[in-house]
N, C-alpha and C positions, 0 to 999 in steps of 0.2 A: 637658878643661876649658879655658875661655878666660881664665883669670885673668891680668890684666895685658896683654892683647893688644888694645889700643884702636885700633891703626893697621892699616888694610887695606893689605897690602903689594902688592896688585894683581899678584902674580906677577913682580915686578921687583926688581932690586937697588936699594939706597938712592939712588945717584947718578942712575940712570935714572928712578926714581919722582919725585925732587925736580925734575928737569929737565922731565919730562912735566907735572907739576902746575903748574910755573911757566909753561910754554908755554900750557897750557889756561887758566890764570888770565889771562894777557895777552890771549888770544883772547876770553875772556868780557868783559873790560873794554873791549876794542875794539869787539866786535860786539853786546854786551849780551845775547846768548843764543847757546848752542851746543848741538849734538846730540852725545851721547856715550852710553856704557853707564851703567847705573844705578850700578854700583859706582864707576866713575870720577867720576860726578856727585856722589855722596855724599862721596867723598874730597876732591873739589874744593871742596865747600861748607865743609868743615872747614878747608881751606887758605885760602880767599878771605875768609871773614867776619872774621877778626882783622885782615886787611890793610885792609879797608874801615873797620873801627873805628878803626884807627890813622890813616887818611886824614882823619878828621873834624877832627883838630887838625893844622893845617898848620905843622909845625916841621921844622927841618933834621934833627933826630934821627929823627923819624917817617919822613921821606922816605928817610933812609939805611936804616932798618930794613926798609921796604917794598921798596926797591931791592935789598937783599941777598936777598930772597926771589924777586922777579919777574925781576930782571936785564935789564929793558928800560926804557930811559929814557922812551920815548914812552908806554908803558903806565902808568908811575908818574905822568907829567905829566897824563895823561887822568884817572887815578884821583883825583888831588888837585884838578884843576880842574873837572871835570864831574860825576863820580859823587859825590864827597863833599858838595858843596852840596845835591845833590838828596836825599840820605839823611840829612842833618844832624839832623833831628828824630826819626828812627826809632831806637828803642832796641836794635835787633838784627833778625835775620832778613832780611838783605839779598838773599838768593837764594831761588829757588823751583825745586824739582825736579818736573817733570811727566813721568810715565811714558807712553811712546808705544806700547809693544808690543814685539814681537820683530823682530829684524833677519832679513832673508830669507836671507842667506848662511849664518850659523852659529847662528841662533835665539837670539842674545844679547838680553837685556832692554835696550831703548833708553830714553833719557830726554832731556828738554830741560831744561837748567839756564839760568836767566835771572835778571837783576837785577830785583827786584820793582818798583821805581819807574819802570822804563822800559817797562812793559807797560800800554798803555791799556785793553786788554780786561778785565784782572782788577783794575785800579787802583780800589780801593774807598775810597781816602782822601778823595776829593772827588766824591761822587756829584752829578750834575747832574739836578735835577728839572725836568720840563717844567711850565710854568704851565698849569693847566687853567682853561678858561673855561667858564662855564655858559651855555648858549644857551637853556635853558628859562626862560621868563618868563611874563608874562601874555599870554594869547592875545587878540589883537585880533579883533574881528568882521570877517569878510571882506566883509560887505555894506557896512559903513561905509567901508572903505578902497578898495573896488573902484571906485566912481564917481569918487573923487578921482584914482586912478591913471589911469583911462581918460581923464579930462579933461586930465591933464598930458601923456600920451603924444600925444593929438591935437594939443595946442598945439605940442609939440616937433616933431611930424612936419610940421605946416603951416609952421612956421618954417624947417625944413630944405628944404621944397619951394620956398619963396620965395628962400632963399639960393642954391639951385641955379639958379633962373631968372635971377637977377641976374648970375651968372657967365656 
């Protein structure tokens, strides 16, 4: 039975697992998407989402809490400066895990984990609709417009010939 076993240990000791998740979280914040195994992606999602929630309120205390988990000053700065304003109105669900298939070497399930607001392909928050114009209208009789069009083209062509002769 799995009672009380909420954390996937990923076959690693505690210190190794925390360091690995911190490094993966820094890579995710820096590159906005990373490829990894499905198990690591799910563990990373649980690790990163509370940090992004803390980054929405830029206080010294929250910066110190996030730094204690990430341990990279550049990643913390980018999280608070760039990522937090972009996800400020979102109530949660900052990451997306997309399964990619199996890895060739060892047949491990692979996944792409990304920050939701940085993907333009799946970004459905602001759909842009194309303006449709209707071209169907009243049909004009071709007989009435044809003589007028011919007369205009003859006048223009005769003017063009006179212009060329003057040159």
